[in-house]
C-alpha positions in Angstrom: 79.1 67.8 75.8 80.2 66.4 79.2 79.0 68.5 82.0 81.8 67.5 84.5 85.1 67.9 82.6 87.3 64.9 82.7 90.7 65.2 84.5 93.6 62.8 85.2 91.7 61.5 88.3 92.3 61.5 92.0 94.3 58.2 91.7 96.7 59.8 89.3 97.0 62.9 91.5 97.7 60.8 94.6 100.3 58.7 92.8 102.4 61.7 91.8 101.6 63.9 94.8 104.5 62.9 97.0 107.2 62.9 94.3 106.0 66.3 92.9 106.5 68.0 96.3 109.2 70.6 96.8 109.9 73.4 99.2 108.3 76.0 97.0 104.9 74.4 96.5 104.6 72.9 100.0 105.6 76.1 101.9 103.6 78.4 99.7 100.6 76.1 99.9 100.7 75.9 103.7 101.2 79.7 104.1 98.5 80.4 101.6 95.9 78.4 103.6 97.1 79.6 107.0 97.4 83.3 106.2 94.1 83.7 104.3 92.4 81.5 106.9 93.5 83.8 109.7 92.8 87.2 108.0 89.4 86.2 106.8 87.9 85.2 110.2 86.9 88.7 111.2 84.6 88.9 108.2 82.5 86.0 109.5 82.6 87.4 113.0 81.3 90.7 111.7 78.5 89.0 109.8 77.5 87.0 112.8 77.6 90.0 115.1 75.2 91.9 112.9 72.7 89.1 113.2 73.4 88.7 117.0 74.2 85.0 116.5 75.4 83.1 119.6 79.0 81.8 119.9 78.0 78.2 119.0 76.7 79.4 115.6 79.8 81.4 114.9 81.9 78.3 115.8 79.8 76.1 113.5 79.9 78.6 110.7 83.7 78.8 110.9 84.5 75.1 111.1 82.0 74.3 108.3 83.3 76.7 105.7 87.0 76.1 106.5 86.8 72.3 106.5 84.5 72.3 103.5 86.7 74.6 101.6 89.7 72.4 102.4 88.0 69.3 101.2 87.2 71.0 97.9 90.8 72.0 97.5 92.1 68.5 97.9 89.5 67.0 95.6 89.8 69.5 92.8 93.6 69.8 92.9 94.2 66.1 92.9 91.5 65.2 90.3 92.7 67.8 87.8 96.3 68.2 88.9 95.7 72.0 88.7 96.2 74.7 91.4 92.5 75.0 92.2 91.7 76.0 95.8 88.5 75.8 97.7 87.4 78.1 100.5 84.5 80.4 101.0 83.5 83.8 99.5 85.0 86.8 101.2 82.9 89.2 99.1 79.9 87.1 100.0 80.6 87.4 103.8 81.1 91.2 103.4 77.8 91.5 101.5 75.9 89.4 104.0 77.1 91.5 106.9 74.8 94.3 105.7 71.6 92.3 105.8 71.8 89.3 108.1 70.1 91.1 110.9 66.9 91.1 109.0 66.4 87.3 109.2 66.1 84.5 111.7 68.7 81.8 111.7 66.6 79.2 109.8 65.7 81.9 107.2 69.3 82.8 106.9 70.2 79.1 106.3 67.4 78.9 103.7 68.8 81.9 101.8 72.3 80.3 101.8 70.8 77.1 100.4 69.2 79.0 97.5 72.6 80.4 96.6 74.1 76.9 96.4 71.2 75.7 94.2 71.7 78.6 91.8 75.4 77.8 91.4 74.7 74.1 90.9 72.1 74.8 88.2 74.5 77.2 86.4 77.1 74.4 86.4 74.9 71.5 85.4 73.4 73.4 82.5 76.8 74.5 81.2 75.6 78.1 81.2 78.8 79.4 82.8 81.0 77.7 80.2 79.0 79.2 77.3 79.4 82.7 78.8 83.2 82.3 79.4 83.6 81.4 75.7 82.2 84.8 74.8 84.7 86.7 77.0 88.1 87.7 75.4 91.0 86.2 77.3 92.6 89.6 77.6 89.5 90.9 79.4 89.5 87.9 81.7 93.1 88.4 82.7 92.6 92.2 83.2 89.8 91.3 85.6 92.1 89.0 87.5 94.8 91.7 87.8 92.2 94.3 88.8 90.5 92.1 91.5 93.9 91.3 93.0 95.1 94.9 92.8 93.3 95.8 96.0 95.1 93.0 97.9 98.4 94.0 96.3 98.1 97.7 97.1 98.0 96.8 100.9 101.8 96.5 100.8 101.8 100.3 100.2 98.9 101.4 102.4 100.2 99.3 105.4 103.3 101.5 105.5 101.2 104.3 106.9 100.6 102.5 110.2 103.5 100.1 110.5 106.4 101.4 108.4 109.2 99.3 110.1 107.3 96.0 109.9 106.4 96.6 106.3 109.9 97.7 105.3 111.3 94.5 106.9 108.7 92.5 104.9 109.9 94.1 101.6 113.5 93.4 102.6 112.7 89.8 103.2 111.0 89.5 99.9 113.9 91.2 98.0 116.6 89.1 99.7 114.9 85.8 98.7 114.1 87.0 95.2 117.7 88.2 94.5 120.0 86.2 96.7 118.2 83.2 98.2 116.3 82.1 95.1 115.7 78.6 96.4 113.6 80.0 99.2 110.2 81.3 98.2 109.9 85.0 98.6 106.7 84.6 100.7 108.8 82.6 103.3 111.3 85.5 103.5 108.5 88.0 103.9 106.7 86.0 106.6 109.9 85.5 108.6 110.9 89.1 108.3 107.5 90.6 109.4 107.3 88.1 112.3 110.8 88.9 113.6 110.1 92.6 113.2 106.8 92.4 115.1 108.4 90.4 117.9 111.4 92.8 118.2 109.1 95.8 118.4 106.8 94.2 121.0 103.9 94.2 118.5 103.0 90.5 119.1 100.2 90.2 121.7 100.0 87.1 124.0 98.6 84.1 122.1 95.6 82.2 123.5 96.5 78.5 123.2 93.1 77.0 123.1 93.3 73.9 120.9 89.8 72.6 121.5 88.1 71.4 118.3 85.3 73.5 116.9 82.0 71.7 116.6 79.4 72.0 113.9 75.7 72.3 114.6 72.8 71.2 112.4 70.1 73.8 111.5 66.9 73.0 109.5 66.3 75.8 106.9 63.2 77.8 106.5 62.5 79.3 103.1 61.3 82.8 102.6 61.0 84.8 99.4 62.7 87.8 101.0 65.7 85.8 102.2 66.0 84.1 98.8 66.2 87.5 97.0 68.3 89.3 99.7 70.7 86.5 100.5 70.4 83.7 97.9 70.6 85.5 94.6 73.4 87.9 95.4 75.5 85.3 97.2 75.0 82.8 94.4 76.1 85.3 91.7 79.0 86.5 93.9 80.4 83.0 94.1 80.3 82.5 90.4 81.2 86.0 89.3 83.7 87.1 92.0 85.3 83.9 93.0 85.0 81.3 90.3 85.8 83.7 87.4 89.1 84.7 89.1 90.0 81.0 89.5 89.2 80.3 85.9 91.3 83.3 84.8 94.2 82.1 86.9 94.2 78.7 85.1 94.1 80.4 81.7 96.9 82.7 82.8 99.3 79.7 83.5 98.4 78.1 80.2 95.9 75.5 81.4 92.3 74.9 80.3 90.1 75.3 83.4 87.3 72.9 84.1 84.7 75.7 84.1 81.6 73.5 84.7 83.2 71.4 87.4 84.4 74.5 89.2 80.8 75.8 89.3 79.2 72.5 90.1 81.4 71.8 93.1 80.8 75.3 94.3 77.1 74.6 94.1 77.5 71.3 96.0 79.5 73.1 98.7 76.9 75.8 98.8 74.1 73.2 99.4 75.9 71.2 102.1 77.4 74.1 104.1 74.1 75.9 105.0 72.8 73.0 107.0 75.7 73.7 109.4 75.4 77.5 109.4 78.0 78.1 106.7 77.2 80.6 104.0 79.0 78.5 101.2 82.0 76.5 100.3 83.3 77.2 96.8 86.4 77.7 94.6 88.3 80.7 95.9 89.8 83.4 93.6 92.8 85.0 95.5 93.9 81.8 97.1 93.9 80.0 93.8 96.0 82.9 92.4 98.5 82.3 95.2 98.7 78.6 94.5 99.0 79.3 90.8 101.8 81.9 91.2 105.3 81.6 90.0 106.5 81.3 93.6 105.0 77.9 93.7 107.5 76.5 91.2 106.9 74.4 88.0 103.4 74.9 86.6 102.6 71.2 86.4 103.5 70.8 90.1 101.5 73.7 91.5 98.6 71.5 92.3 100.6 70.3 95.3 100.4 73.9 96.7 96.6 73.8 96.4 96.4 70.5 98.3 98.6 71.8 101.2 96.7 75.0 101.1 93.4 73.1 101.6 94.9 71.1 104.5 96.2 74.2 106.2 92.9 76.0 105.6 90.8 73.2 107.1 93.0 73.1 110.2 92.4 76.8 110.8 88.7 76.0 111.0 89.1 72.9 113.1 91.1 74.8 115.6 89.1 78.0 115.2 89.5 79.1 118.8 93.3 79.0 118.6 93.2 80.7 115.1 91.2 83.5 116.5 93.7 83.9 119.3 96.5 83.9 116.8 94.7 86.6 114.8 94.5 88.8 117.8 98.2 88.5 118.4 99.6 89.3 114.9 99.6 92.8 113.6 97.2 93.1 110.6 99.9 94.9 108.6 102.2 91.9 108.9 99.6 89.6 107.3 98.8 92.2 104.7 102.4 92.3 103.5 102.6 88.6 103.2 99.4 88.4 101.0 100.1 91.5 98.9 103.7 90.7 98.0 102.8 87.1 97.2 100.2 88.2 94.6 102.5 90.6 92.9 103.6 88.0 90.3 100.0 87.1 89.4 99.1 90.8 89.0 102.0 91.4 86.7 101.1 88.3 84.7 97.5 89.4 84.4 98.6 92.9 83.2 101.1 91.4 80.7 98.5 88.9 79.3 95.9 91.6 78.9 97.8 94.7 77.8 100.8 93.0 76.2 99.0 91.2 73.4 98.4 94.3 71.2 94.7 93.6 71.1 91.7 94.6 73.3 93.5 97.5 74.8 90.4 99.6 75.5 88.5 96.5 76.6 91.3 95.4 78.9 91.5 98.9 80.5 87.7 98.9 81.0 87.9 95.5 82.7 90.9 96.3 84.9 89.7 99.7 86.1 86.2 98.3 86.9 87.6 95.3 88.8 90.1 97.5 90.7 87.4 99.9 91.7 85.7 97.3 93.9 82.3 98.7 92.8 79.1 96.7 93.4 75.8 97.1 91.7 72.6 95.2 92.7 74.7 93.3 95.2 77.0 91.9 92.5 80.7 92.5 92.9 83.2 94.2 90.6 84.6 91.1 89.0 81.4 90.4 87.2 80.9 94.0 86.1 84.6 94.1 84.9 83.8 91.2 82.5 80.6 92.9 81.3 82.3 96.3 80.8 85.3 94.7 79.0 83.3 92.6 76.7 80.9 95.4 75.8 83.8 97.8 75.0 85.4 95.1 72.9 82.2 94.7 70.9 81.8 98.4 70.4 85.4 99.6 69.9 87.4 96.5 69.0 85.0 94.4 67.0 87.8 93.2 64.7 89.7 91.8 67.6 86.6 90.2 69.0 85.6 88.5 65.7 89.1 87.0 65.3 89.6 85.9 68.9 90.0 82.3 69.9 88.5 81.3 73.2 91.0 80.3 75.9 88.8 77.2 76.4 89.3 75.9 72.9 
């Protein structure tokens, strides 16, 4: 069994890249990378503030994970001609924010490095692929719908604080979906919320600092405590919360995901990034869902969206100072509307593929509700526990369905 699954190759991807481009996959890809790039910056800033890290470390962390994630996007999307997007783990940053203050910078880097080694080992041994074969496809898709549900629900909760901006976002979405079908709905939403924010005076002055962020090298120090507190949870979060979502997205659009390669490249990114203060570079779940959504056009050309997403994502890190200034200027509700309305199609698809098959109904419900809860046990996020809950319920209550299932990887 080949550890790194074979794809068409980067040469094949490059040869078809320019002719496969259209307004839908290019615009969605750029907006995907830019929007997620902007809204995720505060999570790293929060983690760094907990550890009282100096500005140069924050700058290095940002440019490392953003550029690294962008490179992974370009490599994986072109090699496999699939909408696979690289970035960094948002759940990982959120989890780290709670404990980073307990470690020195070299210890922190050592803990991050352990996480990368764990992911690389899981990929090289094929362990992840063996596990995925044991999970019903309906349970996998219910997990994708559940994990994206939190992002999707922000189009409702944001109405509480910015009803006019959110209403304009919905109108922009509906107009494009119903009347201007050649224009991706996300473009209509983005234009609508921006115009509404501008008209209401909600856009703050933008800091136009285009200086390039610089990485700094840090030699790691290994400690058992950091390995357990940072390395193990982060390594599992990358595989269980990020990679599994991306794998589910590929299955949802009718493709066979390169499970081992997704895990291996996440491990490689998780080994390189720590030396420059980054917590990891890996395949990203929600961003892959966007690039794989119906709004990006024909399935076989959605890899183009992933490539442009990676380029835009990398640029938000290279020009991190400008990106942070832009973040401070745009209302959070405006960005929330863009993200949530874009993921609606993938959520609907996940629910259809899980509950619409007539099988694994209880297992799918267990998976969906666990993923949507956002619960975490032992530092491991809800995506992992959703797969565990769904598979266990299938074995107990729907054994006939389980015994007759065909793995989505076969």
